[in-house]
All heavy atoms as a GROMACS GRO file, in nm:
protein
  577
    1MET      N    1   0.086  -0.119   0.004
    1MET     CA    2  -0.002  -0.001   0.000
    1MET      C    3   0.092   0.124   0.005
    1MET      O    4   0.179   0.135   0.088
    1MET     CB    5  -0.090   0.005   0.128
    1MET     CG    6  -0.168   0.124   0.136
    1MET     SD    7  -0.233   0.164   0.289
    1MET     CE    8  -0.082   0.188   0.393
    2VAL      N    9   0.068   0.204  -0.108
    2VAL     CA   10   0.142   0.325  -0.108
    2VAL      C   11   0.051   0.444  -0.093
    2VAL      O   12   0.093   0.541  -0.028
    2VAL     CB   13   0.211   0.340  -0.247
    2VAL    CG1   14   0.281   0.478  -0.276
    2VAL    CG2   15   0.312   0.224  -0.268
    3ASP      N   16  -0.065   0.441  -0.134
    3ASP     CA   17  -0.157   0.560  -0.138
    3ASP      C   18  -0.252   0.566  -0.030
    3ASP      O   19  -0.350   0.652  -0.032
    3ASP     CB   20  -0.227   0.564  -0.268
    3ASP     CG   21  -0.300   0.447  -0.306
    3ASP    OD1   22  -0.316   0.356  -0.218
    3ASP    OD2   23  -0.340   0.432  -0.417
    4GLY      N   24  -0.271   0.475   0.064
    4GLY     CA   25  -0.363   0.462   0.165
    4GLY      C   26  -0.492   0.381   0.126
    4GLY      O   27  -0.573   0.364   0.228
    5PHE      N   28  -0.500   0.337   0.020
    5PHE     CA   29  -0.608   0.247  -0.024
    5PHE      C   30  -0.577   0.098  -0.005
    5PHE      O   31  -0.538   0.030  -0.095
    5PHE     CB   32  -0.649   0.277  -0.173
    5PHE     CG   33  -0.703   0.406  -0.199
    5PHE    CD1   34  -0.623   0.513  -0.254
    5PHE    CD2   35  -0.836   0.441  -0.169
    5PHE    CE1   36  -0.674   0.641  -0.285
    5PHE    CE2   37  -0.889   0.566  -0.199
    5PHE     CZ   38  -0.812   0.665  -0.248
    6THR      N   39  -0.592   0.074   0.120
    6THR     CA   40  -0.557  -0.075   0.156
    6THR      C   41  -0.678  -0.169   0.110
    6THR      O   42  -0.784  -0.119   0.070
    6THR     CB   43  -0.561  -0.091   0.314
    6THR    OG1   44  -0.691  -0.059   0.363
    6THR    CG2   45  -0.448  -0.002   0.373
    7ASP      N   46  -0.652  -0.295   0.100
    7ASP     CA   47  -0.761  -0.385   0.053
    7ASP      C   48  -0.883  -0.364   0.141
    7ASP      O   49  -0.993  -0.364   0.097
    7ASP     CB   50  -0.714  -0.526   0.070
    7ASP     CG   51  -0.604  -0.568  -0.033
    7ASP    OD1   52  -0.573  -0.480  -0.121
    7ASP    OD2   53  -0.543  -0.678  -0.030
    8GLU      N   54  -0.864  -0.360   0.273
    8GLU     CA   55  -0.976  -0.343   0.372
    8GLU      C   56  -1.046  -0.224   0.339
    8GLU      O   57  -1.179  -0.233   0.333
    8GLU     CB   58  -0.926  -0.348   0.512
    8GLU     CG   59  -0.870  -0.477   0.561
    8GLU     CD   60  -0.732  -0.511   0.505
    8GLU    OE1   61  -0.649  -0.413   0.473
    8GLU    OE2   62  -0.698  -0.629   0.488
    9PHE      N   63  -0.976  -0.108   0.308
    9PHE     CA   64  -1.047   0.013   0.272
    9PHE      C   65  -1.137  -0.001   0.147
    9PHE      O   66  -1.248   0.035   0.140
    9PHE     CB   67  -0.951   0.134   0.270
    9PHE     CG   68  -1.014   0.261   0.229
    9PHE    CD1   69  -1.090   0.330   0.312
    9PHE    CD2   70  -1.007   0.306   0.093
    9PHE    CE1   71  -1.151   0.458   0.279
    9PHE    CE2   72  -1.080   0.416   0.055
    9PHE     CZ   73  -1.134   0.493   0.135
   10LEU      N   74  -1.071  -0.048   0.040
   10LEU     CA   75  -1.145  -0.066  -0.075
   10LEU      C   76  -1.272  -0.167  -0.072
   10LEU      O   77  -1.376  -0.138  -0.123
   10LEU     CB   78  -1.046  -0.126  -0.187
   10LEU     CG   79  -0.935  -0.018  -0.226
   10LEU    CD1   80  -0.841  -0.091  -0.315
   10LEU    CD2   81  -0.994   0.089  -0.290
   11LEU      N   82  -1.253  -0.273   0.010
   11LEU     CA   83  -1.366  -0.364   0.025
   11LEU      C   84  -1.472  -0.289   0.105
   11LEU      O   85  -1.588  -0.326   0.083
   11LEU     CB   86  -1.312  -0.499   0.089
   11LEU     CG   87  -1.222  -0.578  -0.008
   11LEU    CD1   88  -1.164  -0.693   0.064
   11LEU    CD2   89  -1.288  -0.625  -0.126
   12GLU      N   90  -1.444  -0.221   0.210
   12GLU     CA   91  -1.539  -0.146   0.287
   12GLU      C   92  -1.615  -0.053   0.198
   12GLU      O   93  -1.735  -0.045   0.203
   12GLU     CB   94  -1.471  -0.075   0.398
   12GLU     CG   95  -1.556   0.027   0.472
   12GLU     CD   96  -1.687  -0.025   0.532
   12GLU    OE1   97  -1.686  -0.146   0.572
   12GLU    OE2   98  -1.789   0.039   0.534
   13MET      N   99  -1.544   0.022   0.106
   13MET     CA  100  -1.609   0.117   0.027
   13MET      C  101  -1.698   0.041  -0.080
   13MET      O  102  -1.808   0.087  -0.110
   13MET     CB  103  -1.502   0.195  -0.058
   13MET     CG  104  -1.422   0.296   0.020
   13MET     SD  105  -1.516   0.449   0.076
   13MET     CE  106  -1.580   0.404   0.225
   14ALA      N  107  -1.656  -0.070  -0.123
   14ALA     CA  108  -1.729  -0.156  -0.212
   14ALA      C  109  -1.862  -0.197  -0.150
   14ALA      O  110  -1.957  -0.229  -0.222
   14ALA     CB  111  -1.650  -0.262  -0.272
   15SER      N  112  -1.856  -0.229  -0.016
   15SER     CA  113  -1.973  -0.276   0.061
   15SER      C  114  -2.084  -0.174   0.048
   15SER      O  115  -2.192  -0.214   0.071
   15SER     CB  116  -1.929  -0.308   0.199
   15SER     OG  117  -1.844  -0.412   0.210
   16ARG      N  118  -2.061  -0.055   0.025
   16ARG     CA  119  -2.163   0.049   0.023
   16ARG      C  120  -2.241   0.050  -0.119
   16ARG      O  121  -2.336   0.120  -0.131
   16ARG     CB  122  -2.096   0.184   0.041
   16ARG     CG  123  -2.016   0.196   0.175
   16ARG     CD  124  -1.964   0.333   0.189
   16ARG     NE  125  -1.895   0.342   0.327
   16ARG     CZ  126  -1.840   0.453   0.369
   16ARG    NH1  127  -1.849   0.557   0.306
   16ARG    NH2  128  -1.775   0.436   0.484
   17VAL      N  129  -2.194  -0.024  -0.203
   17VAL     CA  130  -2.258  -0.039  -0.337
   17VAL      C  131  -2.325  -0.178  -0.352
   17VAL      O  132  -2.254  -0.277  -0.359
   17VAL     CB  133  -2.155  -0.022  -0.461
   17VAL    CG1  134  -2.229  -0.034  -0.588
   17VAL    CG2  135  -2.076   0.107  -0.439
   18GLU      N  136  -2.454  -0.167  -0.351
   18GLU     CA  137  -2.532  -0.293  -0.346
   18GLU      C  138  -2.503  -0.383  -0.476
   18GLU      O  139  -2.494  -0.337  -0.587
   18GLU     CB  140  -2.679  -0.254  -0.357
   18GLU     CG  141  -2.774  -0.377  -0.340
   18GLU     CD  142  -2.930  -0.330  -0.338
   18GLU    OE1  143  -2.960  -0.229  -0.297
   18GLU    OE2  144  -2.998  -0.428  -0.380
   19GLY      N  145  -2.466  -0.501  -0.441
   19GLY     CA  146  -2.445  -0.610  -0.535
   19GLY      C  147  -2.299  -0.610  -0.596
   19GLY      O  148  -2.260  -0.696  -0.672
   20LEU      N  149  -2.211  -0.525  -0.549
   20LEU     CA  150  -2.075  -0.518  -0.596
   20LEU      C  151  -1.983  -0.619  -0.536
   20LEU      O  152  -1.912  -0.694  -0.607
   20LEU     CB  153  -2.008  -0.382  -0.578
   20LEU     CG  154  -1.874  -0.351  -0.628
   20LEU    CD1  155  -1.868  -0.378  -0.775
   20LEU    CD2  156  -1.825  -0.211  -0.602
   21ARG      N  157  -1.996  -0.636  -0.404
   21ARG     CA  158  -1.908  -0.734  -0.340
   21ARG      C  159  -1.957  -0.881  -0.376
   21ARG      O  160  -2.067  -0.906  -0.396
   21ARG     CB  161  -1.916  -0.730  -0.183
   21ARG     CG  162  -1.861  -0.598  -0.129
   21ARG     CD  163  -1.716  -0.594  -0.124
   21ARG     NE  164  -1.647  -0.697  -0.055
   21ARG     CZ  165  -1.620  -0.706   0.079
   21ARG    NH1  166  -1.656  -0.608   0.154
   21ARG    NH2  167  -1.562  -0.809   0.131
   22GLY      N  168  -1.846  -0.969  -0.386
   22GLY     CA  169  -1.866  -1.102  -0.407
   22GLY      C  170  -1.729  -1.175  -0.417
   22GLY      O  171  -1.630  -1.104  -0.414
   23PRO      N  172  -1.728  -1.301  -0.422
   23PRO     CA  173  -1.592  -1.372  -0.416
   23PRO      C  174  -1.503  -1.332  -0.532
   23PRO      O  175  -1.381  -1.302  -0.512
   23PRO     CB  176  -1.627  -1.517  -0.443
   23PRO     CG  177  -1.764  -1.526  -0.397
   23PRO     CD  178  -1.841  -1.394  -0.425
   24GLY      N  179  -1.556  -1.302  -0.656
   24GLY     CA  180  -1.466  -1.264  -0.770
   24GLY      C  181  -1.420  -1.117  -0.749
   24GLY      O  182  -1.301  -1.100  -0.771
   25PHE      N  183  -1.501  -1.027  -0.705
   25PHE     CA  184  -1.466  -0.891  -0.679
   25PHE      C  185  -1.361  -0.892  -0.569
   25PHE      O  186  -1.249  -0.825  -0.585
   25PHE     CB  187  -1.585  -0.803  -0.644
   25PHE     CG  188  -1.537  -0.674  -0.616
   25PHE    CD1  189  -1.542  -0.562  -0.716
   25PHE    CD2  190  -1.513  -0.621  -0.493
   25PHE    CE1  191  -1.493  -0.437  -0.700
   25PHE    CE2  192  -1.481  -0.487  -0.462
   25PHE     CZ  193  -1.468  -0.399  -0.569
   26ASP      N  194  -1.392  -0.955  -0.459
   26ASP     CA  195  -1.298  -0.951  -0.349
   26ASP      C  196  -1.160  -1.006  -0.377
   26ASP      O  197  -1.043  -0.954  -0.349
   26ASP     CB  198  -1.348  -1.032  -0.226
   26ASP     CG  199  -1.468  -0.956  -0.163
   26ASP    OD1  200  -1.514  -0.861  -0.218
   26ASP    OD2  201  -1.521  -1.007  -0.055
   27ALA      N  202  -1.164  -1.114  -0.462
   27ALA     CA  203  -1.031  -1.179  -0.508
   27ALA      C  204  -0.952  -1.086  -0.596
   27ALA      O  205  -0.832  -1.071  -0.585
   27ALA     CB  206  -1.055  -1.306  -0.573
   28ALA      N  207  -1.026  -1.010  -0.692
   28ALA     CA  208  -0.956  -0.914  -0.767
   28ALA      C  209  -0.880  -0.798  -0.696
   28ALA      O  210  -0.779  -0.763  -0.725
   28ALA     CB  211  -1.058  -0.871  -0.873
   29VAL      N  212  -0.957  -0.758  -0.589
   29VAL     CA  213  -0.900  -0.655  -0.508
   29VAL      C  214  -0.777  -0.711  -0.438
   29VAL      O  215  -0.666  -0.648  -0.429
   29VAL     CB  216  -1.006  -0.602  -0.411
   29VAL    CG1  217  -0.931  -0.516  -0.300
   29VAL    CG2  218  -1.113  -0.524  -0.474
   30ARG      N  219  -0.783  -0.819  -0.376
   30ARG     CA  220  -0.686  -0.877  -0.302
   30ARG      C  221  -0.559  -0.925  -0.369
   30ARG      O  222  -0.445  -0.907  -0.317
   30ARG     CB  223  -0.730  -0.992  -0.204
   30ARG     CG  224  -0.828  -0.947  -0.098
   30ARG     CD  225  -0.860  -1.057   0.002
   30ARG     NE  226  -0.924  -1.008   0.116
   30ARG     CZ  227  -1.047  -1.016   0.134
   30ARG    NH1  228  -1.127  -1.066   0.041
   30ARG    NH2  229  -1.106  -0.955   0.248
   31THR      N  230  -0.569  -0.960  -0.498
   31THR     CA  231  -0.466  -1.008  -0.572
   31THR      C  232  -0.413  -0.891  -0.668
   31THR      O  233  -0.319  -0.911  -0.748
   31THR     CB  234  -0.502  -1.126  -0.674
   31THR    OG1  235  -0.601  -1.086  -0.748
   31THR    CG2  236  -0.540  -1.250  -0.580
   32MET      N  237  -0.476  -0.783  -0.667
   32MET     CA  238  -0.450  -0.674  -0.754
   32MET      C  239  -0.453  -0.703  -0.894
   32MET      O  240  -0.363  -0.675  -0.982
   32MET     CB  241  -0.312  -0.606  -0.712
   32MET     CG  242  -0.328  -0.539  -0.585
   32MET     SD  243  -0.178  -0.431  -0.550
   32MET     CE  244  -0.062  -0.545  -0.495
   33LYS      N  245  -0.554  -0.780  -0.933
   33LYS     CA  246  -0.581  -0.844  -1.074
   33LYS      C  247  -0.573  -0.737  -1.179
   33LYS      O  248  -0.518  -0.759  -1.278
   33LYS     CB  249  -0.714  -0.914  -1.077
   33LYS     CG  250  -0.739  -0.970  -1.203
   33LYS     CD  251  -0.864  -1.049  -1.203
   33LYS     CE  252  -0.894  -1.122  -1.334
   33LYS     NZ  253  -1.019  -1.206  -1.326
   34TYR      N  254  -0.612  -0.615  -1.153
   34TYR     CA  255  -0.625  -0.511  -1.246
   34TYR      C  256  -0.513  -0.412  -1.237
   34TYR      O  257  -0.522  -0.290  -1.298
   34TYR     CB  258  -0.766  -0.450  -1.262
   34TYR     CG  259  -0.862  -0.556  -1.300
   34TYR    CD1  260  -0.952  -0.619  -1.199
   34TYR    CD2  261  -0.871  -0.603  -1.428
   34TYR    CE1  262  -1.052  -0.709  -1.243
   34TYR    CE2  263  -0.973  -0.703  -1.465
   34TYR     CZ  264  -1.045  -0.762  -1.361
   34TYR     OH  265  -1.134  -0.857  -1.401
   35GLN      N  266  -0.419  -0.439  -1.157
   35GLN     CA  267  -0.306  -0.335  -1.124
   35GLN      C  268  -0.251  -0.280  -1.250
   35GLN      O  269  -0.227  -0.152  -1.264
   35GLN     CB  270  -0.213  -0.376  -1.034
   35GLN     CG  271  -0.103  -0.275  -0.998
   35GLN     CD  272   0.001  -0.329  -0.899
   35GLN    OE1  273   0.007  -0.446  -0.876
   35GLN    NE2  274   0.078  -0.239  -0.853
   36ALA      N  275  -0.216  -0.361  -1.351
   36ALA     CA  276  -0.150  -0.318  -1.467
   36ALA      C  277  -0.234  -0.218  -1.546
   36ALA      O  278  -0.198  -0.121  -1.602
   36ALA     CB  279  -0.111  -0.441  -1.564
   37PHE      N  280  -0.367  -0.251  -1.552
   37PHE     CA  281  -0.463  -0.151  -1.608
   37PHE      C  282  -0.471  -0.020  -1.553
   37PHE      O  283  -0.470   0.085  -1.617
   37PHE     CB  284  -0.609  -0.227  -1.622
   37PHE     CG  285  -0.709  -0.131  -1.676
   37PHE    CD1  286  -0.732  -0.099  -1.808
   37PHE    CD2  287  -0.800  -0.060  -1.579
   37PHE    CE1  288  -0.823  -0.013  -1.850
   37PHE    CE2  289  -0.887   0.023  -1.632
   37PHE     CZ  290  -0.908   0.054  -1.771
   38VAL      N  291  -0.463  -0.023  -1.419
   38VAL     CA  292  -0.489   0.096  -1.341
   38VAL      C  293  -0.357   0.182  -1.364
   38VAL      O  294  -0.359   0.306  -1.384
   38VAL     CB  295  -0.505   0.073  -1.188
   38VAL    CG1  296  -0.490   0.204  -1.105
   38VAL    CG2  297  -0.633   0.006  -1.170
   39VAL      N  298  -0.237   0.119  -1.359
   39VAL     CA  299  -0.111   0.182  -1.382
   39VAL      C  300  -0.103   0.248  -1.522
   39VAL      O  301  -0.072   0.368  -1.546
   39VAL     CB  302   0.011   0.095  -1.354
   39VAL    CG1  303   0.136   0.165  -1.402
   39VAL    CG2  304   0.017   0.056  -1.205
   40ALA      N  305  -0.144   0.166  -1.621
   40ALA     CA  306  -0.145   0.214  -1.769
   40ALA      C  307  -0.248   0.335  -1.779
   40ALA      O  308  -0.205   0.431  -1.846
   40ALA     CB  309  -0.176   0.108  -1.857
   41SER      N  310  -0.354   0.325  -1.711
   41SER     CA  311  -0.453   0.438  -1.730
   41SER      C  312  -0.404   0.564  -1.665
   41SER      O  313  -0.413   0.681  -1.730
   41SER     CB  314  -0.593   0.389  -1.662
   41SER     OG  315  -0.640   0.283  -1.733
   42GLU      N  316  -0.341   0.549  -1.549
   42GLU     CA  317  -0.289   0.667  -1.486
   42GLU      C  318  -0.166   0.726  -1.565
   42GLU      O  319  -0.170   0.846  -1.571
   42GLU     CB  320  -0.227   0.618  -1.343
   42GLU     CG  321  -0.185   0.735  -1.266
   42GLU     CD  322  -0.151   0.700  -1.114
   42GLU    OE1  323  -0.038   0.645  -1.103
   42GLU    OE2  324  -0.228   0.707  -1.025
   43GLU      N  325  -0.088   0.648  -1.618
   43GLU     CA  326   0.022   0.702  -1.711
   43GLU      C  327  -0.032   0.765  -1.827
   43GLU      O  328   0.012   0.883  -1.869
   43GLU     CB  329   0.116   0.588  -1.741
   43GLU     CG  330   0.200   0.535  -1.624
   43GLU     CD  331   0.282   0.411  -1.656
   43GLU    OE1  332   0.265   0.357  -1.767
   43GLU    OE2  333   0.362   0.372  -1.579
   44ALA      N  334  -0.136   0.712  -1.891
   44ALA     CA  335  -0.212   0.775  -2.007
   44ALA      C  336  -0.258   0.906  -1.964
   44ALA      O  337  -0.244   1.008  -2.039
   44ALA     CB  338  -0.313   0.693  -2.062
   45LEU      N  339  -0.328   0.922  -1.853
   45LEU     CA  340  -0.386   1.042  -1.819
   45LEU      C  341  -0.278   1.157  -1.789
   45LEU      O  342  -0.281   1.266  -1.833
   45LEU     CB  343  -0.462   1.023  -1.675
   45LEU     CG  344  -0.610   0.962  -1.696
   45LEU    CD1  345  -0.658   0.930  -1.561
   45LEU    CD2  346  -0.688   1.061  -1.769
   46GLN      N  347  -0.165   1.107  -1.723
   46GLN     CA  348  -0.056   1.205  -1.696
   46GLN      C  349   0.006   1.244  -1.825
   46GLN      O  350   0.037   1.361  -1.849
   46GLN     CB  351   0.053   1.129  -1.610
   46GLN     CG  352   0.004   1.114  -1.463
   46GLN     CD  353   0.104   1.040  -1.372
   46GLN    OE1  354   0.198   0.978  -1.430
   46GLN    NE2  355   0.068   1.038  -1.250
   47ASP      N  356   0.027   1.151  -1.929
   47ASP     CA  357   0.089   1.193  -2.054
   47ASP      C  358  -0.001   1.279  -2.134
   47ASP      O  359   0.060   1.355  -2.203
   47ASP     CB  360   0.108   1.053  -2.146
   47ASP     CG  361   0.223   0.972  -2.079
   47ASP    OD1  362   0.303   1.018  -1.988
   47ASP    OD2  363   0.239   0.852  -2.131
   48ALA      N  364  -0.132   1.268  -2.104
   48ALA     CA  365  -0.214   1.358  -2.180
   48ALA      C  366  -0.235   1.495  -2.105
   48ALA      O  367  -0.313   1.575  -2.164
   48ALA     CB  368  -0.367   1.295  -2.176
   49GLY      N  369  -0.171   1.516  -1.998
   49GLY     CA  370  -0.179   1.644  -1.929
   49GLY      C  371  -0.295   1.658  -1.830
   49GLY      O  372  -0.317   1.757  -1.786
   50ALA      N  373  -0.376   1.544  -1.810
   50ALA     CA  374  -0.491   1.558  -1.719
   50ALA      C  375  -0.437   1.558  -1.578
   50ALA      O  376  -0.354   1.476  -1.539
   50ALA     CB  377  -0.587   1.451  -1.759
   51SER      N  378  -0.510   1.644  -1.489
   51SER     CA  379  -0.471   1.647  -1.359
   51SER      C  380  -0.577   1.583  -1.260
   51SER      O  381  -0.561   1.582  -1.139
   51SER     CB  382  -0.442   1.783  -1.314
   51SER     OG  383  -0.550   1.859  -1.341
   52ALA      N  384  -0.686   1.540  -1.326
   52ALA     CA  385  -0.803   1.479  -1.240
   52ALA      C  386  -0.873   1.384  -1.330
   52ALA      O  387  -0.877   1.404  -1.440
   52ALA     CB  388  -0.889   1.602  -1.183
   53LEU      N  389  -0.955   1.313  -1.258
   53LEU     CA  390  -1.056   1.234  -1.335
   53LEU      C  391  -1.187   1.289  -1.327
   53LEU      O  392  -1.212   1.394  -1.260
   53LEU     CB  393  -1.077   1.086  -1.265
   53LEU     CG  394  -0.954   0.998  -1.264
   53LEU    CD1  395  -0.968   0.878  -1.181
   53LEU    CD2  396  -0.912   0.970  -1.404
   54GLY      N  397  -1.274   1.251  -1.419
   54GLY     CA  398  -1.420   1.309  -1.419
   54GLY      C  399  -1.480   1.283  -1.285
   54GLY      O  400  -1.455   1.192  -1.220
   55THR      N  401  -1.563   1.384  -1.251
   55THR     CA  402  -1.625   1.380  -1.120
   55THR      C  403  -1.780   1.407  -1.141
   55THR      O  404  -1.828   1.449  -1.237
   55THR     CB  405  -1.580   1.482  -1.028
   55THR    OG1  406  -1.594   1.605  -1.082
   55THR    CG2  407  -1.434   1.466  -0.991
   56LEU      N  408  -1.858   1.361  -1.047
   56LEU     CA  409  -2.007   1.395  -1.043
   56LEU      C  410  -2.034   1.460  -0.912
   56LEU      O  411  -2.015   1.402  -0.804
   56LEU     CB  412  -2.084   1.259  -1.055
   56LEU     CG  413  -2.225   1.270  -1.057
   56LEU    CD1  414  -2.263   1.336  -1.190
   56LEU    CD2  415  -2.299   1.137  -1.061
   57MET      N  416  -2.078   1.584  -0.920
   57MET     CA  417  -2.110   1.664  -0.806
   57MET      C  418  -2.254   1.693  -0.782
   57MET      O  419  -2.307   1.746  -0.894
   57MET     CB  420  -2.008   1.789  -0.794
   57MET     CG  421  -1.869   1.750  -0.831
   57MET     SD  422  -1.739   1.835  -0.748
   57MET     CE  423  -1.803   1.903  -0.592
   58PRO      N  424  -2.319   1.671  -0.672
   58PRO     CA  425  -2.446   1.705  -0.659
   58PRO      C  426  -2.480   1.857  -0.645
   58PRO      O  427  -2.399   1.923  -0.588
   58PRO     CB  428  -2.497   1.636  -0.526
   58PRO     CG  429  -2.372   1.613  -0.460
   58PRO     CD  430  -2.254   1.611  -0.555
   59GLY      N  431  -2.591   1.903  -0.690
   59GLY     CA  432  -2.621   2.040  -0.678
   59GLY      C  433  -2.779   2.041  -0.654
   59GLY      O  434  -2.846   1.939  -0.640
   60PRO      N  435  -2.830   2.167  -0.630
   60PRO     CA  436  -2.966   2.171  -0.578
   60PRO      C  437  -3.082   2.132  -0.676
   60PRO      O  438  -3.181   2.077  -0.632
   60PRO     CB  439  -2.985   2.318  -0.542
   60PRO     CG  440  -2.882   2.379  -0.619
   60PRO     CD  441  -2.779   2.291  -0.635
   61SER      N  442  -3.066   2.150  -0.812
   61SER     CA  443  -3.176   2.121  -0.891
   61SER      C  444  -3.194   1.983  -0.954
   61SER      O  445  -3.289   1.941  -1.012
   61SER     CB  446  -3.191   2.229  -1.010
   61SER     OG  447  -3.073   2.196  -1.108
   62GLY      N  448  -3.080   1.909  -0.944
   62GLY     CA  449  -3.081   1.769  -1.006
   62GLY      C  450  -3.062   1.757  -1.152
   62GLY      O  451  -3.084   1.657  -1.212
   63VAL      N  452  -3.031   1.881  -1.217
   63VAL     CA  453  -3.003   1.872  -1.370
   63VAL      C  454  -2.852   1.855  -1.383
   63VAL      O  455  -2.769   1.920  -1.333
   63VAL     CB  456  -3.056   2.006  -1.428
   63VAL    CG1  457  -3.019   2.010  -1.575
   63VAL    CG2  458  -3.192   2.026  -1.401
   64GLU      N  459  -2.814   1.755  -1.471
   64GLU     CA  460  -2.665   1.739  -1.506
   64GLU      C  461  -2.631   1.840  -1.592
   64GLU      O  462  -2.683   1.873  -1.703
   64GLU     CB  463  -2.651   1.598  -1.558
   64GLU     CG  464  -2.657   1.488  -1.466
   64GLU     CD  465  -2.621   1.358  -1.522
   64GLU    OE1  466  -2.557   1.345  -1.636
   64GLU    OE2  467  -2.658   1.255  -1.462
   65GLN      N  468  -2.510   1.890  -1.563
   65GLN     CA  469  -2.442   2.005  -1.656
   65GLN      C  470  -2.302   1.955  -1.678
   65GLN      O  471  -2.231   1.936  -1.589
   65GLN     CB  472  -2.447   2.134  -1.584
   65GLN     CG  473  -2.582   2.185  -1.555
   65GLN     CD  474  -2.656   2.245  -1.676
   65GLN    OE1  475  -2.592   2.281  -1.772
   65GLN    NE2  476  -2.778   2.217  -1.677
   66PRO      N  477  -2.265   1.936  -1.810
   66PRO     CA  478  -2.129   1.902  -1.830
   66PRO      C  479  -2.035   2.015  -1.799
   66PRO      O  480  -2.070   2.135  -1.814
   66PRO     CB  481  -2.127   1.869  -1.976
   66PRO     CG  482  -2.238   1.938  -2.035
   66PRO     CD  483  -2.338   1.956  -1.924
   67GLY      N  484  -1.906   1.994  -1.755
   67GLY     CA  485  -1.816   2.087  -1.721
   67GLY      C  486  -1.678   2.028  -1.732
   67GLY      O  487  -1.661   1.900  -1.765
   68PHE      N  488  -1.566   2.110  -1.696
   68PHE     CA  489  -1.432   2.048  -1.716
   68PHE      C  490  -1.367   2.080  -1.576
   68PHE      O  491  -1.386   2.190  -1.518
   68PHE     CB  492  -1.358   2.098  -1.830
   68PHE     CG  493  -1.407   2.040  -1.951
   68PHE    CD1  494  -1.514   2.096  -2.018
   68PHE    CD2  495  -1.358   1.922  -2.011
   68PHE    CE1  496  -1.560   2.041  -2.145
   68PHE    CE2  497  -1.402   1.866  -2.118
   68PHE     CZ  498  -1.506   1.935  -2.185
   69GLU      N  499  -1.287   1.992  -1.527
   69GLU     CA  500  -1.217   2.013  -1.406
   69GLU      C  501  -1.077   1.956  -1.436
   69GLU      O  502  -1.062   1.840  -1.456
   69GLU     CB  503  -1.275   1.939  -1.291
   69GLU     CG  504  -1.212   1.984  -1.158
   69GLU     CD  505  -1.308   1.923  -1.055
   69GLU    OE1  506  -1.425   1.961  -1.029
   69GLU    OE2  507  -1.258   1.834  -0.979
   70GLY      N  508  -0.976   2.034  -1.427
   70GLY     CA  509  -0.837   1.990  -1.451
   70GLY      C  510  -0.813   1.929  -1.585
   70GLY      O  511  -0.745   1.842  -1.607
   71GLY      N  512  -0.895   1.978  -1.685
   71GLY     CA  513  -0.879   1.922  -1.821
   71GLY      C  514  -0.958   1.799  -1.841
   71GLY      O  515  -0.941   1.749  -1.956
   72CYS      N  516  -1.035   1.754  -1.758
   72CYS     CA  517  -1.115   1.635  -1.766
   72CYS      C  518  -1.251   1.656  -1.759
   72CYS      O  519  -1.299   1.751  -1.684
   72CYS     CB  520  -1.086   1.534  -1.655
   72CYS     SG  521  -0.906   1.466  -1.665
   73PRO      N  522  -1.337   1.584  -1.839
   73PRO     CA  523  -1.488   1.607  -1.820
   73PRO      C  524  -1.535   1.588  -1.682
   73PRO      O  525  -1.489   1.497  -1.601
   73PRO     CB  526  -1.539   1.512  -1.911
   73PRO     CG  527  -1.435   1.443  -1.992
   73PRO     CD  528  -1.307   1.482  -1.912
   74ALA      N  529  -1.620   1.668  -1.633
   74ALA     CA  530  -1.680   1.658  -1.498
   74ALA      C  531  -1.843   1.686  -1.521
   74ALA      O  532  -1.873   1.770  -1.600
   74ALA     CB  533  -1.620   1.752  -1.402
   75TYR      N  534  -1.921   1.616  -1.453
   75TYR     CA  535  -2.062   1.641  -1.459
   75TYR      C  536  -2.107   1.695  -1.336
   75TYR      O  537  -2.087   1.627  -1.222
   75TYR     CB  538  -2.136   1.518  -1.501
   75TYR     CG  539  -2.127   1.481  -1.643
   75TYR    CD1  540  -2.024   1.397  -1.682
   75TYR    CD2  541  -2.205   1.542  -1.737
   75TYR    CE1  542  -2.010   1.368  -1.826
   75TYR    CE2  543  -2.200   1.512  -1.866
   75TYR     CZ  544  -2.095   1.435  -1.910
   75TYR     OH  545  -2.071   1.389  -2.045
   76TYR      N  546  -2.169   1.809  -1.330
   76TYR     CA  547  -2.220   1.871  -1.206
   76TYR      C  548  -2.376   1.862  -1.219
   76TYR      O  549  -2.431   1.900  -1.322
   76TYR     CB  550  -2.176   2.016  -1.204
   76TYR     CG  551  -2.030   2.036  -1.196
   76TYR    CD1  552  -1.949   2.051  -1.301
   76TYR    CD2  553  -1.961   2.030  -1.067
   76TYR    CE1  554  -1.812   2.059  -1.296
   76TYR    CE2  555  -1.823   2.042  -1.058
   76TYR     CZ  556  -1.754   2.049  -1.175
   76TYR     OH  557  -1.610   2.068  -1.154
   77ILE      N  558  -2.433   1.818  -1.105
   77ILE     CA  559  -2.577   1.810  -1.094
   77ILE      C  560  -2.625   1.940  -1.031
   77ILE      O  561  -2.600   1.961  -0.915
   77ILE     CB  562  -2.631   1.680  -1.024
   77ILE    CG1  563  -2.572   1.562  -1.106
   77ILE    CG2  564  -2.780   1.694  -1.017
   77ILE    CD1  565  -2.609   1.431  -1.045
   78TYR      N  566  -2.689   2.025  -1.109
   78TYR     CA  567  -2.739   2.152  -1.033
   78TYR      C  568  -2.902   2.146  -1.015
   78TYR      O  569  -2.963   2.077  -1.074
   78TYR     CB  570  -2.716   2.267  -1.131
   78TYR     CG  571  -2.571   2.295  -1.144
   78TYR    CD1  572  -2.503   2.254  -1.256
   78TYR    CD2  573  -2.500   2.356  -1.047
   78TYR    CE1  574  -2.370   2.279  -1.273
   78TYR    CE2  575  -2.364   2.383  -1.069
   78TYR     CZ  576  -2.296   2.339  -1.188
   78TYR     OH  577  -2.160   2.371  -1.201
   0.00000   0.00000   0.00000
């Protein structure tokens, strides 16, 4: 663990999403099955000059509005 995202933390977060947790998901987290994909994606974002991933932020009216944050698409719900 380098970034604070321990297996336990990730699995706890996943528990908050109905239907996400299961033997396959838990095994993928614990074995870092998709680590190469995550690393390659992060490198591609850095190479493209992006400083953030897309985000979804709630707002008062519930209408989605596209926007940009750090050069990446972001959707704000107003």
